[in-house]
N, C-alpha and C positions, 0 to 999 in steps of 0.2 A: 953512430952507425947503427943500422937496424941489427937486431939480434937474430941469428939463424933460427928458423923454425924447427920443430921436432915432428916426427910422424904423428898423425892423428891417433887419438886414444882408441885402443881396441879392447873389448868389443865395442860396437857402435851404439849399444844401449846401456842404460844405467838404471839404478833404483832411485826413486824419489818419493817424497811425501806429498801427496796431493790432498787438497781440501775436499771434503764430502758435503753433500747437501744437508746432512744432519749435524754439521759443525764439528766433525772429527777429522782425523787423518786416515788416509788410505795409502798403503805401500803400492806404488805403481812402477811399471817399467816404461821408460820414456827414452827417446833418442838423446845421445850425447850432443850438446849444442856444437855447431861449427865454431872453430876458432876465428875471431875477428882478425882480419889481416894485420891490424895494428894493435891488437889486444892480446888476450891470453885465456887459457883454460886453467881453472883452479880445481884441484882435487880436494874435496872437503875432508877435513879431519874431525870437525865437530862444529856445532852451532848452538847458541843459547836460544831457548824458547822465550820470546819477548811477549810482554803483556799485550802489545799491539797485535801480535799473531793470534793470541787467545781471543782478543776482542773481535777481530775480523771473523774468526770461526764462529764465535757465539752469536754475533749479530747478523750473520749471513753476508758480511761484506766481502768475504772471500768466495769467489765463484767456484762451483764444483770443478775439480781438476786443476785449480790454481795452485802454484807452488809458492809457499811463503818462505820465510827465513832470511835473516840478514846479519845476525851477530856471528859472523863466520871466522874460522881459522882454517887454513888449508895449505897445500903445496902447489907451486907452479908446475903444471903438468905439460903445458904446451905454450909456445909463443908464436904469434903470427909472423909471417915473413917480413912485415914492415914495422914490427914492434921496436920501439926505441926505448931501451931500459938497461940499467945496470944489474937488474935482477937476473937470477939464473934458474934454469930448470931444477926442480927439486927443492928450491928455497921455500922455507915456511914463512907464511905471510898472514897478515890480517888486512881486511879492507872494509871500508864503509860501502853501502849500496848506492848512495846518491852522490853525484858529482856536480858541483856548480860550474857555470860557464866561466866565471871570473871577470867578465867584461860588462855585464848588464848593469842597470841602475842599482838593483838590489845588491849584487856582489860588490860594486864599488862603494856602497854605503853600509857595508858590514852585515847585510841581511842575506847571507848565502842560502839559507834554507827557504827563502821566498823566491829564489831564482827559478824560472820556468824550466831550465835544463836540469836543475837539481831535482825538482819534483818528477820530471819525466824519466830520469835515469834509474837504473836498477841492475841487479844481478840477473843473468839470463840462464835458465828460466826462473831461478830463485835459489836461495841458500840451502834449503832442505833437499839437496841432491848430491849424488856422488861427485858430479862435476858441474861447474857452472862457468859461463863466459863473462869476462870483464872487458871493458873498452880501453882505448888508449888513455882516456881521461882518468879512469881508475888507476891505471899503471902509473900515470904521471903524478896524481894528486892524493889518492886515498890509500894506496897500497903501502904497508909498513912492514919491513922485515921483522921477524920475531927472534929474539936472542935464544940460544939453546937452553938456557937455564930458566926460561919462562914456560909454564905448562900451557897446553892447548886451552884448557878451561880458563885460565887467567887471561890469556891473550884474547879470547872471544869476548871478554868484558869490555874491550876498548870502546866500541861504539856506544853502548849504553852509558858507560862512565863519561864519555865525551859529551853526551847529552846533558848530564848533570853538571859537568864542568862549564858548559856554556851558560847554563842557568845561573850559576854562581857568578860567572864573569859578567853577564848582563846586569845582574843585580848590583854588582860593585861599580860597573861603568856608569849606570844611570843614577846611582846615588854616590856612595863612596865605599872603599873597603872597610870591613869591620875593624874596630879598634880593640885593643886588649881590654878584657872585661865584658865584651859584648855577649849577648844571649841570643841563641838561635833555637827556635822550636821546629822540630821536624815531625810533621803529622803523617803517620803511616809508616810502619817499620817492616814493610815488605822489601823486596829486592831494591827498588829505587830509593826508598827511604834509607836503607842501610848503606847504599852507595853514597847517598848524600852525606851520611855521617862520616864515611871515609874521606870524601872529598873535602869537607870542612876541616877535618883534622889535617889533611895534607896541606891545605892552604894556611891554617892558623895554629897548628900544633895544639898546645894546651892553653892558649891565651884566651880562648872563648869558652863559654858554657853551652853545652848542647842539652836540650830537653827533648827526649824522644817520646812520642805519643802513639799509642795504638789501642784499639778496643779489645784485642785478643791477648789474654794472659800469656799464651804460648809464644806469641811474637815478642812480647816484652822479655821473656826469658831467653828467647833465641838471640835477641840483640845483645844481651849480657854475655851469653855463652860464646857467640861467634866473634864478637868484636873485642872482647877482653879489655885490655888497657885503653883501647880506642872507643869504648862504649860511651854513650851519652852520660853526662854527669847525673842526669835524672831521667828515670823512666816512669811514665805516668799512663794509667789507663785513660781512655777517652772520657769516662765519667769523672775521673779525678780532675782533669784539666778543665772540663766544662764547669765544674763547681768550685774551682780554685780561684783565688784572687788573681787579677790580671797579672800576667807575667812580665809585661813591658819588654817584649822581645824586639830586638833590633831587626831581625829577619824571621819570617815564618815560611818554611818550605812545605808546601802541600803536595804530597805525592799522589793522593787520590782526591780529585776535586768533586765535591758534592755540597749541597747546601749546609749540612751539619759541619763539614770540615771548613768551609768558608766562614761560617759563623764563629767557629772556634778561633780561626786565624784572626778575624777582625777583633775579637774580644781580647786577644793576647798580644797583638802587635802594638808597639808604642807609637805615640804621635811622631810623625816623620819617619816611620819605619817602612819596611819592605815586605810584601807578601809575594811569594813565588808560586803561582799555580803551575804544576808540572804535568797536568794531564787534561784531556778534555773533560767536561763535566759529565760524570757517569749518569746523572739524572737529566742531562740535557737542559737544565733550567737553573743551575746555580747562579746567583747574582750577588754582586757587591753593592752595598748601600751607597749610592752616589754621594749623598750629602755627608755621610760619615767619612768617606774617602776624601772628600773635598776639605771639610773643616779640620780634619786631623792630618791632612797632607800624607795620606798613605800611598805609597808607590806600589802599583800592581804590575809586576814584571813577569809575564809569561815567557816560556822558552820552548821552542819546537825544533828538535833535531840539532846536530852540532855543525859548527863551521869547521873548516879544515884545520885551523889552529887548535881547536878543541880536541880533535883526534890526536894531534901531536902531544898535547898536554896530557891526555888520558894515557896514551902509550908510555910517556915518560914516567908517570906515577906508577903504572903497573910494572914496567920493566925495572924500576929501581926499588920496588917493594914498598913504596910510600902508601899504597892502597892495597891491602891484602885481600883482594877480591875473591880469590878462590874459595875462601871460607864461606862465602855466601851461597855457593852452589851445593844444594842438598841432595839432588837426585840426578843420575846419569842413566840414559837408556839408549839402546840402538833404535834405529828407525822402526824396527818391527814391534817395539813396545812403546811407541811414541804416545799412543792414546792413554797409556797408564800415567805417563808424565803429565799429559794434558789434564787429566782428571785430578791429579794431585795438585797441580797448579791452581785449578779452578776452585778446589775445596779449601785451599790455603794450607794444605799439609806441606807442600813444597814451597820453599823460598825462591829457588831458581832451578830450572831443569836444563840439562845439557844433553843434546841429541847427537848421536854419531851414526854414520852410515853402516 
């Protein structure tokens, strides 16, 4: 049965973060979106600043006035008159921004993030707002209730952790799961690299060796301080691993793809091993040597956005404490100070920034 609607949110305007022409945020007043008849309005509690948000601002991919943000946690504020859901007004939830159709060729063959509906869907007008609208598809497939004992910050990590979970799942599906004694090299110990450390530990406990690599000494120290017992068994500077004997890694997770990181990955993956490129090439020209890939049977397994099953996996890890993600969030700011967080992210001072309305 449809769930009864609630009165529209008052006042009719809200605060939002809009992109500016010079690649920053501007606090703007914008109308509260109408509630879809079969959807809902979510009141934001907070949202993580994603590397893709920062990239869109820096490269001018975000048009002036565009509202970004998708790593969201919020409360259901309004339900449309035709909404069919067991969720209740006031319930705290997380949701992903993209929704696959479930019926196209891509969805039927396990490639939900290639689905045209997936790419076209989003939060309206975006996650960095006091209130945003979600569709019936979101309600049915991507909305997950948050337990009372899970913090807003931890809950907001579900979507990015799901992206990492998918990368590891694809690597295992296209080759095979790692065996006890395997070695994984994680290149780049920013937020995504540290999430990868947590995800590998959640999957394999202490049966594998993690080698964390970063060019910044403070990031290497941060990895040790933040992750504690779950820290990589070895932490190396980029210079150390570049000049070290080959690691013979079973998998190499590359959180920042550029020619130097690709070259390190190729040098340290074993024959028959897997390289996981997790980002677009920051220099737009990183290449893998085709003959080396061929003769050594190196599997290159990229991964873009999560499937629905990966969202559930990430939520389960976070809700049970298997991945202590909250420790990775180093800075929290209200919308009014978002540009401070943006600058700290860009400079590398911040591992992860959480923004609240």
